[in-house]
C-alpha positions in Angstrom: 107.6 103.1 144.4 107.5 106.9 144.4 110.8 106.9 146.3 112.3 104.6 143.7 111.4 107.2 141.1 112.5 110.3 142.9 115.8 108.8 144.0 116.6 107.9 140.4 115.4 111.1 138.6 118.9 112.2 137.6 119.5 108.8 136.0 116.1 108.7 134.2 116.3 112.3 133.0 119.9 111.9 131.8 119.2 108.9 129.7 118.4 109.3 125.9 114.7 110.4 125.7 114.8 110.1 129.5 112.2 112.8 130.2 109.7 111.3 127.7 110.3 107.8 129.2 109.8 109.2 132.7 106.5 110.8 131.7 105.3 107.5 130.3 106.4 105.6 133.3 104.6 107.9 135.7 101.3 107.5 133.7 101.8 103.7 133.4 102.4 103.3 137.1 99.3 105.5 137.8 96.9 103.2 135.9 98.4 100.1 137.3 97.9 101.1 140.9 101.6 101.4 141.7 102.0 105.1 142.1 100.2 105.7 145.4 99.4 103.4 148.3 95.9 101.8 148.4 93.7 102.7 151.4 91.7 99.8 152.9 89.0 102.3 153.9 88.3 103.4 150.2 85.0 102.4 148.7 85.6 99.7 146.1 85.4 100.7 142.5 82.6 98.2 141.9 80.4 100.4 144.1 81.3 103.4 141.9 80.3 101.4 138.9 76.8 100.8 140.4 76.4 104.6 141.1 77.4 105.4 137.5 74.8 103.0 136.2 72.1 104.5 138.4 73.0 108.0 137.2 72.9 107.0 133.5 69.5 105.3 133.9 68.2 108.5 135.5 69.4 110.6 132.6 67.8 108.2 130.1 64.5 108.5 131.9 64.8 112.3 131.9 65.5 112.3 128.1 69.0 113.7 128.7 70.8 110.7 127.4 70.0 108.2 124.7 69.7 104.6 125.8 72.9 102.8 124.8 73.5 99.3 123.5 74.6 97.0 126.4 78.3 96.2 126.5 79.7 92.7 127.2 81.1 92.2 130.7 84.9 92.2 131.0 86.3 88.7 131.3 89.5 88.0 133.2 91.1 86.7 130.0 90.7 90.2 128.4 92.5 92.2 131.0 96.0 93.2 130.0 97.4 93.3 133.6 96.3 92.8 137.2 95.0 95.8 139.2 94.7 96.2 143.0 91.9 94.5 144.9 89.7 97.5 145.2 90.0 98.5 141.5 88.0 97.0 138.6 88.2 96.7 134.9 85.3 98.2 133.0 84.6 99.5 129.5 84.7 103.2 128.5 81.1 103.0 127.3 79.9 101.9 130.8 81.3 105.0 132.5 81.1 107.7 129.8 79.1 108.9 126.8 80.0 111.2 123.9 78.7 114.7 123.2 76.2 115.0 120.4 77.0 116.2 116.8 75.6 119.7 116.2 75.1 121.2 112.7 77.2 124.2 112.1 74.1 126.4 111.4 73.0 125.8 115.0 76.2 127.0 116.7 76.1 130.5 118.1 78.7 133.0 116.9 80.0 133.6 120.4 80.3 129.8 121.3 83.8 128.4 122.1 84.9 126.2 119.2 88.0 124.0 119.8 90.4 122.7 117.1 93.2 120.2 117.6 95.7 122.9 116.9 94.5 124.7 120.0 95.9 122.0 122.3 99.6 121.6 123.0 100.8 118.0 122.5 102.1 116.1 125.6 101.5 119.0 128.0 97.7 119.3 127.2 97.8 123.0 127.6 95.1 125.1 126.0 97.0 127.4 123.5 94.1 129.3 122.1 90.4 129.9 122.8 88.5 131.1 119.8 84.8 131.8 119.1 82.9 130.3 116.2 82.7 133.6 114.4 86.6 133.7 114.4 86.8 130.3 112.8 86.7 129.7 109.0 84.9 126.4 109.4 82.3 124.7 107.2 81.9 121.4 109.1 79.5 120.2 111.8 80.8 120.0 115.4 80.6 117.8 118.5 79.2 119.5 121.5 80.8 119.3 125.0 80.2 120.5 128.5 82.4 121.9 131.2 84.3 119.0 132.8 84.2 116.7 129.7 87.5 115.2 128.6 88.3 116.2 125.1 90.4 113.5 123.3 92.2 113.9 119.9 91.3 110.6 118.2 93.7 111.0 115.2 96.9 109.0 115.7 99.3 112.0 115.3 97.4 113.8 118.1 96.7 111.1 120.7 98.5 113.1 123.4 96.3 116.1 122.8 93.9 115.7 125.7 92.1 118.5 127.6 89.5 118.8 130.4 87.0 121.4 129.2 86.8 124.5 131.3 83.5 125.7 129.7 80.7 124.4 127.5 81.5 124.5 123.8 81.9 122.7 120.5 84.8 120.9 118.9 85.9 119.5 115.5 84.8 115.9 114.9 88.4 114.8 115.2 88.0 115.3 118.9 86.0 112.9 121.1 84.3 114.6 124.0 84.1 112.0 126.8 81.5 112.8 129.5 82.2 111.0 132.8 79.3 110.0 134.9 79.0 109.8 138.7 81.7 111.2 141.1 84.3 110.2 138.5 87.5 112.4 138.5 87.9 113.8 135.0 91.6 114.4 135.5 92.2 110.7 136.3 90.4 109.8 133.2 92.7 112.1 131.2 95.8 110.4 132.8 94.4 107.0 131.9 93.8 107.8 128.2 97.3 109.3 127.9 99.0 106.3 129.4 101.1 103.9 127.3 98.6 101.1 127.9 95.7 103.1 126.3 97.9 104.5 123.5 98.8 100.9 122.5 95.1 100.0 122.4 94.4 103.0 120.1 97.3 102.2 117.8 96.0 98.6 117.5 92.5 99.7 116.8 93.1 102.7 114.5 91.8 102.6 111.0 92.5 104.7 107.8 95.7 105.2 105.8 96.1 108.9 105.5 95.0 110.0 109.0 94.5 106.8 111.2 91.9 107.3 113.9 90.0 105.6 116.7 86.4 104.6 115.8 83.6 105.6 118.2 82.6 102.0 118.8 86.2 100.9 119.5 86.3 103.8 122.0 83.2 102.5 123.8 84.7 98.9 123.9 88.1 100.0 125.3 89.0 98.5 128.7 89.5 101.0 131.4 91.3 100.5 134.8 89.0 102.1 137.4 90.2 102.9 140.9 88.1 104.0 143.9 87.2 107.7 143.8 89.5 108.6 146.7 92.4 107.0 145.1 91.7 108.8 141.8 92.2 112.1 143.7 95.5 110.8 145.2 96.7 109.6 141.8 96.0 113.0 140.2 97.8 114.9 143.0 100.9 112.6 142.8 101.0 112.7 138.9 100.9 116.6 139.1 103.7 116.5 141.7 106.0 114.2 139.7 105.3 115.9 136.4 106.2 119.3 137.9 109.4 117.7 139.3 110.2 116.4 135.8 109.7 119.9 134.3 112.1 121.4 136.9 114.7 118.7 136.1 114.3 119.4 132.4 114.7 123.2 132.9 117.7 122.6 135.1 119.3 120.3 132.5 118.7 122.7 129.7 120.3 125.5 131.7 123.3 123.3 132.5 123.7 122.4 128.9 123.6 126.0 127.8 126.2 127.0 130.4 128.3 124.1 129.4 128.2 125.1 125.7 129.1 128.7 126.6 132.1 127.5 128.6 133.3 125.2 125.9 133.0 128.0 123.3 134.9 130.4 125.5 137.8 128.0 126.1 138.0 127.2 122.4 137.9 130.9 121.5 140.9 131.3 123.7 142.7 128.7 121.6 141.8 130.3 118.2 143.0 133.7 119.5 146.5 132.4 120.4 149.4 134.2 118.7 151.2 131.2 117.4 151.6 127.4 117.6 153.8 127.7 120.8 151.2 129.7 122.6 148.5 127.3 121.4 150.5 124.3 122.7 150.5 125.8 126.2 146.8 126.5 126.2 146.1 123.1 124.7 147.9 121.3 127.5 145.7 123.2 130.0 142.6 122.1 128.1 143.7 118.5 127.9 143.6 118.2 131.7 139.9 118.8 131.7 139.1 117.0 128.4 136.7 114.4 129.7 134.6 116.9 131.7 134.4 119.5 129.0 133.7 117.5 125.9 130.7 115.4 127.1 128.1 116.2 124.4 128.1 115.7 120.7 127.7 119.5 120.0 130.8 120.2 122.2 132.8 117.7 120.3 131.7 119.1 117.0 132.6 122.6 118.2 136.1 121.2 119.1 136.4 119.8 115.6 135.5 123.1 114.0 137.9 125.0 116.2 140.8 122.6 115.3 140.2 123.0 111.6 140.1 126.8 112.0 143.4 126.8 114.0 145.0 124.5 111.4 144.3 126.9 108.5 145.4 129.9 110.6 148.9 128.5 111.2 148.3 127.9 114.9 148.3 124.2 115.1 151.9 123.2 114.3 155.1 125.3 114.5 156.4 126.9 111.4 159.8 125.8 110.2 162.0 128.8 108.9 163.7 126.4 106.5 160.5 125.7 104.6 160.2 127.2 101.1 157.8 130.2 101.4 154.3 129.7 100.0 154.8 132.5 97.6 157.5 130.5 95.8 155.2 127.4 95.9 152.5 129.4 94.0 155.1 130.4 91.4 156.0 126.7 90.8 152.3 125.8 90.5 151.9 128.5 87.9 155.0 127.3 86.0 153.8 123.7 86.0 150.3 124.6 84.8 151.8 126.7 82.0 153.9 123.7 80.9 150.8 121.5 80.8 148.9 124.0 78.8 151.8 124.3 76.3 151.9 120.5 75.9 148.1 120.4 75.3 147.4 118.5 78.4 145.5 121.3 80.1 143.1 123.9 78.9 144.3 127.5 79.4 142.5 129.1 82.3 141.4 132.6 82.9 143.7 134.2 85.5 142.2 135.0 88.9 142.3 138.5 90.3 145.1 139.5 92.6 144.3 139.3 96.4 144.4 142.7 98.2 145.1 143.1 101.9 141.6 144.2 102.8 140.2 141.0 101.4 142.2 138.7 103.7 139.9 137.1 106.3 142.6 136.9 109.0 146.3 137.3 109.4 148.8 134.6 108.5 152.4 133.5 109.5 155.2 135.1 107.6 156.0 132.3 105.2 152.3 131.7 104.3 150.2 133.6 101.7 146.6 133.9 100.5 145.7 132.3 97.1 142.5 131.6 95.1 141.3 128.1 94.5 141.4 128.7 90.7 145.2 129.4 91.0 145.9 126.4 93.2 143.8 123.9 91.3 145.0 122.0 88.2 141.5 121.9 87.0 137.8 122.2 88.0 135.1 120.3 86.3 131.3 119.9 86.5 130.1 116.3 86.6 127.7 114.2 84.5 124.0 115.0 83.9 123.2 111.5 82.7 120.4 109.8 84.5 121.6 106.9 86.7 120.1 103.4 87.0 120.7 100.1 88.8 123.1 98.8 86.2 125.0 95.6 86.8 128.1 96.6 85.0 128.2 100.4 85.0 130.1 103.3 86.6 129.0 104.4 90.1 128.0 108.0 90.2 128.8 110.0 93.4 126.1 112.5 94.4 125.5 115.2 97.0 124.5 112.8 99.7 127.7 110.9 99.4 129.7 113.8 100.9 129.6 113.4 104.7 131.8 115.3 107.2 134.6 116.0 104.8 134.6 112.5 103.5 133.1 110.7 100.5 131.2 107.5 101.3 131.6 104.8 98.7 129.1 102.0 98.2 125.5 101.8 97.1 125.7 104.3 94.3 123.5 104.1 91.2 125.4 103.8 87.9 125.7 105.1 84.3 126.9 103.2 81.3 130.7 103.1 80.6 129.9 104.6 77.2 128.4 107.8 78.7 129.5 111.0 77.1 132.1 112.7 79.3 133.8 109.5 80.2 136.7 108.6 80.7 137.6 112.3 81.3 135.3 112.5 84.3 136.6 109.5 86.1 137.8 110.3 89.6 141.4 109.8 90.7 142.5 109.3 94.3 142.5 112.6 96.3 140.2 114.4 93.9 138.1 116.9 95.8 134.3 117.1 95.3 132.5 120.4 96.0 128.7 120.5 96.4 127.5 123.6 94.4 123.7 123.2 94.8 121.6 122.1 97.8 119.9 123.7 100.8 121.9 126.7 102.0 123.6 124.9 104.9 124.8 122.1 102.6 126.1 124.2 99.7 129.9 124.3 99.7 130.5 121.1 101.6 133.5 119.1 100.2 134.9 115.7 100.5 138.1 113.9 99.5 137.8 110.9 97.2 140.0 108.0 98.4 138.7 105.2 96.1 140.6 103.6 93.2 141.2 105.5 90.0 139.0 105.1 86.9 136.1 103.4 88.8 133.8 106.2 89.9 132.5 109.4 88.4 130.3 112.2 89.8 127.0 114.1 89.2 126.6 117.5 87.7 125.7 119.2 91.0 129.2 118.5 92.1 132.5 120.1 91.0 135.7 118.1 90.9 138.8 120.0 92.1 142.0 118.3 91.0 145.3 119.5 92.5 149.0 119.0 91.5 149.5 116.7 94.5 153.3 117.1 94.5 152.9 120.8 95.0 149.7 121.2 96.9 148.0 118.9 99.4 144.3 118.0 98.4 143.8 117.0 102.1 144.8 120.5 103.3 142.5 122.1 100.7 139.7 119.9 101.9 140.3 121.0 105.5 140.5 124.6 104.5 137.2 124.5 102.7 135.5 122.8 105.7 136.8 125.3 108.2 134.2 127.7 109.8 135.7 131.0 108.6 135.8 129.7 105.0 132.1 129.2 105.0 131.5 132.5 106.8 133.7 134.5 104.4 133.8 132.6 101.1 130.5 130.8 100.8 127.7 132.4 102.8 128.1 135.9 101.1 127.6 134.3 97.7 124.6 132.0 98.4 121.9 132.5 95.8 118.4 131.0 96.2 116.8 129.5 93.1 113.7 127.3 93.1 114.0 126.6 96.8 117.7 125.6 96.6 120.9 127.6 97.1 123.8 127.7 94.6 127.4 128.8 94.6 128.8 128.1 91.1 132.2 127.1 89.8 133.2 130.6 88.7 132.7 131.9 92.2 134.3 128.9 93.8 137.5 129.4 91.8 137.6 133.0 93.1 137.4 131.8 96.7 140.5 132.4 98.9 142.3 129.8 101.1 145.3 130.3 103.4 148.3 128.7 101.9 151.3 127.3 103.9 154.5 125.9 102.5 154.0 122.4 101.2 156.0 120.7 104.0 153.8 122.5 106.6 150.7 121.4 104.8 151.6 117.8 105.3 152.4 118.4 109.0 149.1 120.1 109.5 147.2 117.3 107.8 148.9 114.7 110.0 148.1 116.6 113.2 144.5 117.3 112.2 144.0 113.6 111.4 145.4 112.7 114.8 143.2 115.2 116.6 140.0 114.2 114.7 140.7 110.6 115.6 140.7 111.8 119.2 137.4 113.5 118.7 135.9 110.3 117.2 137.1 108.4 120.3 135.4 110.9 122.5 132.1 110.4 120.5 132.4 106.6 120.9 132.9 106.9 124.6 129.9 109.3 124.8 127.8 106.8 122.8 128.8 104.0 125.2 128.0 106.1 128.2 124.6 106.9 126.8 123.9 103.3 126.1 124.8 102.4 129.6 122.5 105.1 131.0 119.7 103.9 128.8 120.2 100.3 129.9 120.1 101.4 133.5 117.1 103.5 133.0 115.3 100.6 131.2 116.2 98.3 134.1 114.8 100.8 136.5 111.6 101.0 134.5 111.2 97.2 134.4 111.7 97.1 138.1 109.1 99.8 138.7 106.6 97.9 136.5 107.3 94.5 138.1 104.1 92.9 139.2 105.0 92.8 142.9 106.3 96.4 142.9 109.5 95.2 144.7 113.1 96.0 143.8 114.0 92.5 142.7 117.6 92.0 141.6 117.7 92.4 137.9 121.4 92.3 137.2 123.6 89.2 137.5 127.4 89.2 138.2 129.1 89.6 134.8 131.3 86.6 135.1 128.5 84.3 136.2 126.3 85.4 133.3 129.2 84.8 130.8 129.9 81.4 132.2 126.3 80.3 132.1 126.0 81.4 128.5 129.2 79.6 127.6 128.0 76.5 129.3 124.7 76.5 127.3 126.5 77.1 124.0 129.0 74.3 124.8 126.3 72.0 126.0 124.4 72.4 122.7 127.4 72.3 120.3 130.3 70.3 122.0 129.6 67.2 119.9 129.9 69.2 116.6 133.1 68.5 114.7 133.5 72.2 113.9 133.1 73.4 117.5 136.2 74.7 119.3 137.5 77.7 121.2 137.3 80.1 118.3 133.7 79.1 117.5 132.7 79.3 121.1 134.0 82.9 121.3 132.1 83.8 118.1 128.8 82.3 119.2 129.1 84.1 122.6 129.8 87.4 120.8 126.9 87.1 118.5 124.5 85.9 121.2 125.5 88.8 123.4 124.8 91.4 120.7 121.8 89.8 119.0 120.0 89.2 122.4 121.4 92.5 123.8 122.7 90.8 126.9 123.7 93.9 128.9 124.9 91.7 131.8 127.9 90.6 129.8 129.3 93.6 127.9 132.5 92.0 126.6 135.6 93.9 125.7 136.4 92.6 122.3 139.8 93.1 120.5 140.5 93.4 116.8 143.2 90.7 117.0 143.9 87.7 114.8 140.9 85.7 116.2 138.9 88.9 116.7 136.5 90.0 117.8 138.1 88.3 120.8 137.9 88.9 124.6 140.9 87.0 126.0 140.0 87.7 129.6 136.5 86.4 129.0 137.7 83.1 127.5 140.3 82.5 130.1 137.9 83.0 133.0 135.0 81.2 131.3 137.0 78.0 130.6 138.3 78.0 134.1 134.8 78.3 135.5 133.4 75.6 133.2 136.1 73.2 134.6 135.7 74.3 138.2 131.9 73.5 138.0 132.7 70.1 136.4 130.7 71.0 133.3 133.2 70.9 130.5 137.0 71.0 130.0 139.0 72.2 127.1 141.2 69.5 125.4 143.7 69.4 122.5 142.3 67.9 119.3 144.3 65.1 117.7 144.7 67.2 114.6 144.7 70.9 115.4 142.9 73.3 117.7 140.8 72.6 120.8 137.5 70.8 121.7 135.4 70.6 124.8 134.8 67.4 126.7 131.8 66.8 129.1 132.6 66.4 132.8 130.4 64.7 135.4 128.1 67.7 136.0 127.6 68.6 132.3 124.1 70.0 131.8 123.6 70.9 135.5 124.0 74.6 134.6 120.5 74.8 133.0 118.4 75.8 136.0 120.7 78.7 136.8 120.9 79.6 133.1 117.1 79.9 132.8 116.9 82.2 135.9 119.6 84.6 134.6 118.1 85.2 131.1 114.5 86.0 130.2 112.5 83.8 127.9 112.9 86.3 125.0 116.7 86.4 125.6 116.9 82.6 125.7 114.9 82.4 122.5 117.4 84.7 120.7 120.4 82.8 122.1 118.9 79.6 120.8 118.4 81.1 117.3 122.0 82.1 117.2 123.2 78.7 118.3 121.1 76.9 115.8 122.1 79.3 113.0 125.8 78.7 113.6 125.5 75.0 114.5 126.9 73.7 111.1 129.1 76.6 110.2 132.8 75.9 110.0 135.3 78.1 112.0 136.1 80.4 109.0 132.4 81.0 108.4 131.9 81.9 112.0 135.0 84.2 112.1 134.0 86.0 108.9 130.4 86.5 109.8 131.1 87.8 113.4 134.0 90.0 112.2 131.7 91.7 109.7 128.9 92.0 112.3 131.4 93.6 114.7 132.7 96.1 112.1 129.1 96.9 111.1 128.1 97.4 114.7 131.1 99.7 115.3 130.0 101.9 112.3 126.6 102.2 114.0 128.1 103.1 117.3 130.4 105.7 115.7 127.5 107.2 113.6 129.3 106.4 110.3 127.3 105.7 107.2 127.0 102.0 106.6 128.0 100.6 103.1 129.1 97.1 102.1 132.4 98.4 100.6 133.1 100.5 103.7 132.5 97.6 106.1 134.7 95.2 104.1 137.5 97.8 103.8 137.4 98.3 107.6 137.7 94.6 108.2 140.5 94.1 105.7 142.6 97.1 106.6 141.7 98.3 110.1 141.6 95.0 112.0 144.4 92.4 111.7 146.6 91.3 108.8 145.3 87.7 109.3 141.9 88.9 107.9 143.6 89.3 104.5 143.7 85.5 104.0 140.1 86.0 102.8 139.6 88.0 99.6 137.3 90.9 99.2 134.8 88.9 97.1 134.6 86.4 99.9 133.9 89.1 102.5 131.2 90.7 100.3 129.6 87.3 99.7 129.3 86.5 103.4 128.0 90.0 104.0 125.3 89.4 101.4 124.3 86.2 103.2 124.1 88.0 106.5 121.4 90.4 105.2 119.1 87.4 104.7 118.9 86.9 108.4 117.5 89.7 110.6 119.4 88.3 113.6 122.7 89.0 111.8 122.0 92.7 111.2 123.4 94.7 114.2 121.7 97.5 116.1 124.7 99.3 117.7 124.5 97.4 121.0 127.5 97.0 123.3 131.0 98.4 123.2 133.1 99.3 120.2 135.8 96.7 119.4 139.3 98.1 120.1 142.9 97.6 119.0 144.3 99.7 121.8 143.0 102.9 123.2 144.0 106.2 121.6 145.9 108.4 124.0 145.5 112.2 124.2 148.1 113.8 122.0 150.4 116.5 123.2 152.3 119.2 121.3 156.1 119.4 121.2 
């Protein structure tokens, strides 16, 4: 068992929360008797129990221990798992007692007094050792002796456990367990930190504000007791493995730090290129190592930031000498704004100060210029102060939290009345830019581009709307400029003002901020290239998520194997094609007589069963095609196997479509099916089948398509809103999905939320419509 762990340490430590899971696994194996071999020569734990009882009786006679109320014997039905032959189950109250409560007036000034804050969580290290005279304490204390195990009984501090190195006193939130007989205190500490004991405490905790374990529940807790000799071996092995985990954790942290420095150095070399031609050469060198460099979310975010910065420095796309210079573009913007003022369509604006050379944050190409937002923008407006509510027929109000990563997330907003003062002037139009003027310092200045329909949304007063003359200046380019790293560094951070715990950069300052301004034709080329590269970054994140999920599944399988009752490496995984075929056979066996059951419905039931039951043995590759989510290879092979095994064959319907006809061996798949999937997995599969039994094909397709799009959002880390999911299905899948109207999609989505099984968790792979290739630069 130890070899199984040590051989797979890189896998376990590399999985999400891998170190934490590994710590828990080591402790769990320790208290199950699976961490070290049993020695036939060890004295049975039952003999240890007898010696503990003799010692406690002696202490009672000598007046050193109060006689305790007898505890019920442990029955076999109570034990949560089997332990080795020489172990025994007992109750904590049989092998320990608690230190007495001492009034504060009786505690010497030089006595050691321990608080929960003095113990480091998880590691159980003593952080501070203070005397009573150094404490500002008015409460009574529990006494403890050297060797007692001190246990934080409040739920937030259950991993704060310490073996006392001296006599002392502790706060009453700490239970001092005194172990009797030749009991190893360090093993006791391991046992009460194990997942088994934590689950017991969580189940028995009482109190709302600070849940805690009661003293009597502590006495009644079942405890897995090994022979004394094995206790010593377990402690030594746990120390060895925990030290190995710590070394792996340090090594991993060092590797991540070195990786981050390497990525930053390479991206710095890109931002320092002289022009787009130089950048293209460096980019191609970088592309060769893309999938080894950008393997973490921080590295991909660093890449995104670098791409934005290079875009606004004129280093991402080549300049075209035939483009109208940006200085002429600014003159045309000024002329158009003056015309609108003269016609009474625009308020006259205060002119912004001229930009001097020393103010420029960095150099620009020849046909670019610097300009202030107030000169570029057609108008800048603060939003509504009206309080929002859950109106049925109102105007959705966008707020600070709706701006995410340069985008504005629509759906789920509270509303104001259509008669609210300020409307309709403060309705949003497509490509309006929203700027966050007040929030925590790191969030002030974030912007997002509104891409919804005109005259349907408005915005809150903590946001500022920036509206551009779209024919003369690209709002998308302005959005990119205001989200670039140097813009925050030079235009926002110097102006942050803290007020009542929040930072603020107001509209007057914002209009004075400078952005690099290319010719309008180049703005559009830059936006197209940035969108292409950001899509690449998003694909990298999706692949990273899929890799992490796979690592987590493998780690969980390893943990299940380690905790298997026989301790053997039994085969967990089943061949993917076999697993798929058995699932298809079960679905077909249960539904083939239904009038609505055919090839499309079979595919949809398989997809939903795979994801709802988290069947990692399948992991289909689903396409966003006309019948999507659809795995053509899966269906072709599955139907062939169903016929080869003489279970079912596909036939043409008399009307349209296909059905499935039973063959001589129909139903003979069930024994193999039961051996492949666990009872819990089979139960979920059955729920899916029964839920979809009477659905027609369209209902199946709409539900599973929405489920897949929603699941993709979770995998991609995108905010999940009803409108966004439906928009994704209708406009990013396949044109055939448009045969259903938006209202129909929203209605089905609403029905899905009534069933927990129809709410995805981010399991499996993202659906695809063709992989995105790495872009080059011409």
